[in-house]
N, C-alpha and C positions, 0 to 999 in steps of 0.2 A: 484639491480635486484628486480623486483616486480613480484610476481606470482598471477595471478587472472584468475579464470575459466580455470585452467590447461594451461594457456598461460603465457610465460615469457616476461616481458618488461624490456628493459635495458635503464636506465635513466642516462644521463651523465651531469655533472655539471663542468663548467670551472671556475677555481678559481686560484688566485695567492698564492704562498707559498706552503709549504710542508704539504700535507694533513695528513700524518702520525704524524708529529710533532704537528699539531693542535689537533688531537685526543688525544695525550698524555697530552697536556696542559689542555684540557677540563676534562679529567679524574682526573687530579690533583685537579682542582677546584671543580668539581661536580662529585663524584663517580657515576657510571652508576646505581648501585643497589639503591642508595639513590634517584636518580631522578625518577626511575621507580615507587617507592612507592608513589610519589606525586599524581599519577593519577590512582592508583589501587583502585578498588571498595572495600568496607568493607568486602563483603563476600569472596573475594579472600584473604584478610588478615586473615580472620578467618578460612581458610582452607576448604572452601566449595568444595565438589567434583564435582560440576556442573559449567561448563563454558558456558555462553550463551551471547546473544547480549546485554542485559542490563549492563553487565560489561563494554563493550565498550562505552555505552551511558553515564555511570558515568564518564569515562575518558574525553569524549567530554565536559561534563558540567564543569569539573575542568579546562580544557584548555580554554573554552570560558570565564570563570571568569578571568583567567590569562591574556587573551587578553585585558580585560578592565582595570584591576588593575596593569598590568605589573609586577605582582609578584605571586608566586604560592598560590593557595587557601589553600592547605593542605601540607605545607612544613615539613613533618616529617623526623626526622633523622634516624628512625628505624621503623620496622613494629608496634611495640607497641606505639611509639610516633606518628606514622601515625594515628592510631585509636584515640589517644588522640586529635590530631588536628581535625579530622573529628567530634568528639563529641563536641569540642569547638564551632563548627559552626552549626552543625545540632541538637545539644542537645543529651542527653543520650537516646539510643533506649529503647523501652519498648515492652512488649508483645502485645500491641495494635497497634503500628506502624511497628514493625518488629519482629514477633514471631520467625521466623526461625533464625534470627541473635542471639536472646537470647539463643536459643538451641545450636547454634554453639559455642558461647562463653562459655556456661556451659560445653560443651564437652572438651574444652581446659582449664577448670578451670580459665577462664579469667573473670575479673570483669570490667565492663565499668566504666570509670570515670563519675562523676556526673556533668552535665552541663545543663544549660538552652540554648535553641536555640538562635543563634545570627541572627538578620535579615540580609539578603543578601544585602539589600539596604544600610546598614551601612558599609559593607565591600567593596561594589562597588557603590559608590555614583554617579559616572558619567554614569552608565548604565541606559538605559531606563527601564520603567516598563515591557515592553514586554521582554526585555533581562533577567531581574531578574526573571520573571515568568518562562522562559525557563530553566534558570540555576537551579532554585529551583526544578523544576520537574526532571531534569536530575540527580541530586545528591541526590535523595531520598534514604532513608535507604533501603526500601524494593525494590528489583529488579523488582518485579511484578508490582509495581506502577510507574516505570519509563516509559516515552513514548518511542515508537519505532521511527525509523527514519522517517517513513511515517507520524506518528502522529505529530512529530516535525515540519514537513513541513506545516502542517495544522494550526499551532499556529500563533498568530498575529505577532510574531517576523519575520517570513518569508513572511508575506503578505504585508509588507510595500512597496509601490510603484508599486504594481501589479495592472494594470488597467484591468477592465473587458472588454471583447471583445465587439465591437459595436453590437447592436441588428440588426438582419437581417430585411430588409424592409418587411413590411406586404404585402402579395399578394393582388392585387386589387380584389375587389369583382366582380366576373363574372356576367355580365348582363344576365338576362334570355333570352334564344334564342327564337325567334318567331317560333311558330309551323308551320311546312311546310304543305301545303295542300296535303292531301292524295287523290290519284286518282287511278282508276282501268283502266288498259289498255284495249282498245277495241279489240275484236277478229279480226284477219286478214280476208281478203275476202275469201281465200280458206277455212278457218276454218268455215266461216258462211255457205258456200255451201256444205260442206262435210256432208254426212248423219251420223246420230248418230250410233255409234257402238253398236252391240248387247252385252248383258251381257254374260260373259264366263260361260259355263256349264261344270262341271267336267266330264271326260270320263265315270265314273261309272254311273252317272245319265243317260247319253246318251245310254249306253249299256243296262241299265235296261229298258229304254223305248223301245229300239229295240226288246229286248227279250219279253217284254209284248206284243208288236205288232205281233211278230212271233207266239206266243202262241195263240193269238186270231185268226190268219189266219188259223192255224191248226185246231182249234176247229170248224171253219166254214166248213172245209172240212169234 
């Protein structure tokens, strides 16, 4: 059962044999707690109170390395041995590359073992340079310096074989249109014979003229 975005998905797998018995046999060979430590980020092992996406990105980097080498990258037998295995690959963390981790270790009275970093290319010689670059970025000591999932997709490892879409054809340059001759329509016959209309005079002006005319007539009387 997988829950994602408040939705439940039921995944069924058909297999031969007794699943319960296979789970018991697996637990005898590889205890579950031990296997989980192999992919835990160092901040989880040091009891960090924050859980965020970089913790999962560290696990992805460890799994990706295991896919190439066919063996765990950090096969610790306990939480303390797990940190020991991580230090043997990444080197001892310092205040310059992971100041928060040094504080977490100090709170637990834990001292990191002293190691020089081991090149990933020597541990996974069959991986390409793009793959080792991605793994090295994912298993960085500092969670803030690990790439996000979107940033990983932009790295060269995921760009192999991707073809750029063909360019769209350029639009043809439009030819300048010829200017159409402008003409003025000739007036109709009835419009030519129609007398011109007089200009409209406001009623107030006409009334004032009539009043002035009437006053003049009265004065003559």
